C-alpha positions in Angstrom: 7.3 3.0 27.4 6.0 1.1 24.4 8.5 -0.2 21.9 8.1 0.3 18.1 9.6 -2.2 15.8 10.3 -1.0 12.2 11.2 -3.3 9.4 12.4 -2.0 6.0 11.6 -3.6 2.8 15.1 -2.8 1.6 17.7 -5.5 0.8 21.3 -5.6 1.9 21.2 -3.3 4.9 21.3 -3.5 8.7 19.4 -0.9 10.8 21.8 0.8 13.1 19.6 3.6 14.6 16.1 4.9 14.5 15.3 8.5 15.4 11.6 9.5 15.7 10.7 13.2 15.9 7.0 13.3 16.9 6.9 17.1 16.8 8.2 17.3 13.2 6.5 14.0 12.2 9.8 12.6 10.8 11.5 9.2 11.1 15.2 9.0 10.4 16.6 5.5 10.0 20.4 5.0 9.9 21.6 1.9 8.1 24.8 0.2 7.0 25.5 -2.1 4.1 25.7 -5.8 4.6 27.3 -6.3 1.2 31.1 -6.7 1.0 33.0 -5.3 -1.9 32.2 -3.4 -5.1 33.3 -3.3 -8.7 36.1 -1.0 -9.8 34.7 1.9 -11.9 37.8 1.7 -14.1 38.5 -2.0 -14.8 35.2 -3.4 -13.7 36.7 -6.2 -11.6 35.5 -7.2 -8.1 37.3 -5.3 -5.4 37.3 -6.1 -1.6 39.9 -3.9 0.0 38.1 -1.4 2.3 39.0 2.2 2.0 36.8 4.0 4.5 33.4 5.5 3.8 32.0 8.3 1.6 30.0 11.2 3.0 26.6 10.3 4.5 23.6 10.5 2.2 20.0 11.1 3.3 17.3 9.6 1.1 13.5 10.1 1.3 11.7 6.8 1.7 8.1 5.6 1.9 6.3 7.0 4.9 6.1 4.9 8.0 3.3 5.3 10.6 2.1 8.4 8.6 5.4 10.1 9.1 8.0 11.3 6.5 10.8 8.7 6.6 14.4 9.2 5.6 17.2 6.6 5.2 20.7 7.6 6.1 23.7 5.7 4.9 27.5 6.2 4.6 28.4 4.1 1.5 31.6 2.0 1.9 34.5 2.7 -0.4 36.9 0.1 -1.8 40.3 0.3 -3.4 41.2 -1.5 -6.5 44.5 -3.5 -6.3 44.4 -4.4 -10.0 44.6 -1.0 -11.5 48.1 0.7 -11.5 46.9 3.9 -9.8 44.8 2.0 -7.3 41.6 4.0 -7.6 38.8 3.9 -5.1 35.1 3.2 -5.8 32.1 4.0 -3.7 29.8 1.1 -3.2 26.3 1.5 -4.8 23.4 -0.5 -3.5 20.4 -1.6 -5.6 17.7 0.3 -3.7 18.6 3.8 -4.7 19.9 5.7 -7.8 23.0 7.8 -7.7 22.4 11.5 -7.4 18.8 10.9 -6.4 17.5 12.3 -3.1 15.0 9.4 -2.8 15.0 5.6 -2.6 13.7 3.8 -5.7 10.6 2.7 -3.8 9.8 6.3 -3.0 10.4 7.3 -6.7 8.0 4.7 -7.9 5.5 5.8 -5.3 5.7 9.3 -6.6 5.3 8.2 -10.3 2.1 6.2 -9.3 0.8 9.2 -7.4 1.2 11.3 -10.5 -1.5 9.3 -12.5 -4.7 11.3 -12.5 -2.8 14.2 -10.9 -0.2 16.9 -11.6 3.4 17.5 -10.6 2.4 20.5 -8.6 -0.4 18.6 -6.7 1.9 15.7 -5.9 4.7 18.0 -4.8 2.4 19.6 -2.3 0.7 16.4 -1.1 4.0 14.5 -0.6 5.9 17.6 0.7 8.6 17.2 -1.9 10.0 19.9 -4.1 8.6 20.5 -7.6 12.1 20.1 -9.1 12.6 16.8 -7.2 9.4 15.4 -8.7 10.5 16.5 -12.2 13.9 15.0 -11.5 12.2 11.6 -10.8 10.3 11.8 -14.1 13.4 12.8 -16.0 15.4 9.9 -14.6 12.8 7.3 -15.7 12.2 8.7 -19.2 13.8 6.3 -21.7 14.9 3.8 -19.1 15.3 0.3 -20.6 13.3 -2.5 -19.0 15.1 -5.7 -17.9 12.4 -8.0 -19.2 14.4 -11.1 -17.9 13.4 -10.1 -14.3 9.7 -10.1 -15.2 7.6 -13.3 -15.2 4.2 -12.0 -16.1 2.4 -8.7 -16.8 -1.3 -9.6 -16.4 -3.0 -6.2 -16.3 -1.2 -3.3 -18.0 -2.0 0.4 -17.5 -1.4 3.4 -19.8 -1.8 6.7 -18.1 -0.8 10.3 -18.8 0.9 12.5 -16.3 0.2 16.2 -16.6 3.4 18.2 -15.9 1.6 21.5 -15.5 -2.0 22.3 -14.7 -4.0 23.6 -17.6 -1.2 23.0 -20.1 -1.0 20.3 -22.8 2.4 19.1 -21.4 2.4 15.4 -20.7 4.4 12.3 -20.2 3.0 8.7 -20.4 3.5 6.1 -17.7 3.1 2.4 -18.5 2.6 0.0 -15.6 1.7 -3.6 -15.0 0.0 -5.4 -12.2 1.4 -8.9 -11.9 -0.2 -12.0 -10.4 0.8 -11.0 -6.9 -1.0 -7.7 -7.2 2.3 -5.8 -7.3 2.3 -2.7 -9.6 5.5 -2.4 -11.6 6.5 0.7 -13.5 7.6 -0.4 -17.0 8.2 2.9 -18.8 7.9 6.7 -18.6 7.6 8.0 -22.2 8.1 11.7 -23.1 4.8 13.0 -24.5 1.8 10.9 -25.4 2.2 10.2 -29.1 0.6 7.0 -30.4 3.8 6.0 -32.3 6.0 6.2 -29.2 3.6 4.3 -27.0 3.1 1.6 -29.7 6.8 1.3 -30.1 7.3 0.5 -26.4 4.3 -1.9 -26.3 5.6 -3.7 -29.4 9.0 -4.1 -27.7 7.5 -6.4 -25.1 8.9 -10.0 -25.6 6.5 -12.6 -27.0 6.7 -14.7 -23.8 5.4 -11.8 -21.8 2.8 -10.7 -24.3 1.2 -14.1 -23.8 0.7 -13.3 -20.1 -1.2 -10.0 -20.7 -4.9 -10.3 -19.9 -6.0 -6.7 -20.4 -4.7 -3.2 -21.1 -6.4 -0.4 -19.1 -6.3 3.1 -20.6 -8.0 6.4 -20.3 -10.2 7.6 -23.2 -7.4 9.1 -25.2 -7.6 7.4 -28.7 -3.8 7.5 -29.1 -3.3 5.1 -26.2 -6.2 2.8 -27.2 -5.1 2.6 -30.8 -1.5 2.0 -29.8 -2.6 -1.0 -27.7 -4.9 -2.3 -30.4 -2.1 -2.1 -33.0 0.6 -3.5 -30.7 -1.5 -6.4 -29.5 -3.8 -6.9 -32.5 -3.0 -10.6 -33.0 -3.0 -11.4 -29.3 -6.0 -12.2 -27.1 -5.8 -9.0 -25.1 -8.8 -7.1 -23.8 -8.6 -3.3 -23.9 -10.6 -1.6 -21.2 -11.2 2.1 -20.3 -10.1 3.2 -16.9 -13.2 3.6 -14.6 -11.8 6.8 -13.2 -12.2 8.5 -16.6 -15.6 7.1 -17.2 -16.7 8.4 -13.8 -15.2 11.8 -14.7 -17.3 11.9 -17.9 -20.4 11.1 -16.0 -19.7 13.9 -13.5 -19.0 16.3 -16.3 -22.3 15.5 -17.9 -24.1 15.8 -14.6 -22.5 19.3 -14.0 -23.6 20.5 -17.5 -27.1 19.2 -16.9 -27.3 20.9 -13.4 -26.3 24.3 -14.9 -29.0 23.9 -17.6 -31.7 22.8 -15.2 -30.9 25.5 -12.5 -31.1 28.1 -15.2 -34.6 26.8 -16.1 -35.7 26.6 -12.5 -34.6 30.1 -11.8 -37.0 31.3 -14.4 -39.9 29.0 -13.4 -39.7 29.1 -9.5 -40.3 31.9 -7.2 -37.4 33.6 -5.5 -38.2 31.8 -2.2 -38.6 28.4 -3.8 -35.3 28.8 -5.7 -33.5 29.8 -2.4 -34.4 26.4 -1.0 -32.1 24.8 -3.6 -29.0 26.6 -2.3 -25.8 24.4 -2.3 -27.0 21.8 -4.9 -23.8 22.0 -6.8 -21.8 20.6 -3.9 -24.5 18.2 -2.8 -24.6 16.6 -6.3 -20.8 16.0 -6.1 -21.2 13.8 -3.0 -22.2 10.2 -2.8 -25.7 9.6 -1.5 -24.3 7.9 1.7 -22.2 11.0 2.5 -25.1 13.4 2.6 -26.5 14.8 5.8 -30.3 14.8 6.4 -30.7 18.5 5.5 -28.7 17.9 2.3 -31.0 15.0 1.4 -34.0 17.2 1.8 -32.5 19.7 -0.7 -31.8 16.8 -3.0 -35.4 15.5 -2.8 -36.8 18.9 -3.5 -34.4 19.3 -6.5 -35.5 16.0 -8.0 -39.1 16.9 -7.6 -38.5 19.9 -9.8 -36.1 18.1 -12.1 -36.7 14.3 -12.6 -34.0 14.2 -15.3 -31.3 15.3 -12.8 -32.4 12.5 -10.5 -31.7 10.0 -13.3 -28.3 11.6 -14.1 -27.4 11.6 -10.4 -28.3 7.9 -10.0 -26.0 7.1 -13.0 -23.0 8.8 -11.3 -23.7 6.8 -8.1 -22.9 3.6 -10.0 -19.5 4.7 -11.0 
């Protein structure tokens, strides 16, 4: 039987057991802390006297081998010998937040998935409850950044997260891709007002502002102007996210398709028009994704509408 070795990118733990349920597509990894001691929640001093363990907690983690992965741990408890009433404190490790059902790595993964998507869509895709996703967002709103731990920002991103489909209810996520290609979540801001985004961008220390090469945003003027005003005196390039440019091209193509198909319905015979069935879906695909019969429909369409051919070619470059 083949052996599978799993390594966790999580500090300060030792793997004790791995349970793989192929039928349910779930991996459960039991770990224990390798850190000794904690800090008393009352006096704040270092304490090392063991006092058993707290109840087991089960945390959703990044998927491994395409399977949902959970980390189980029983946090160690320590007793303070300095305080008069000798209180006990549960050890808290750096890779998860208290009262969160997920590891920090999984929370950050969810936040990144939310860009260009909605809470509902990510909830379904990641098989995590809607309230759990909202809880992650709420925990990150207003969090202060420890700038001392960051050496460079390089490429920054400003994106909106749509909380509900079809409603103007947003939060703003600010990220940075450092020199190693790692994406860091810097802030989650309630709403998408220019003044709030500008306030955060202006709070970036001067030493880190000097490391910013570009700020990538969507087409929302509030974000673009916030970046311009915050980095006005710095040599920072502001670029528009390719995703949103491509979205505009596709929107333009769809509008033109409707207009042209309306024209062709009047000009072509019923039989000729029938030969153009399915063009809406065909035009949404890349040229290299089309089957031969779809290419035939496309050639016929472009024969009748050269302007659609030009518009389609423009979307292929995005």
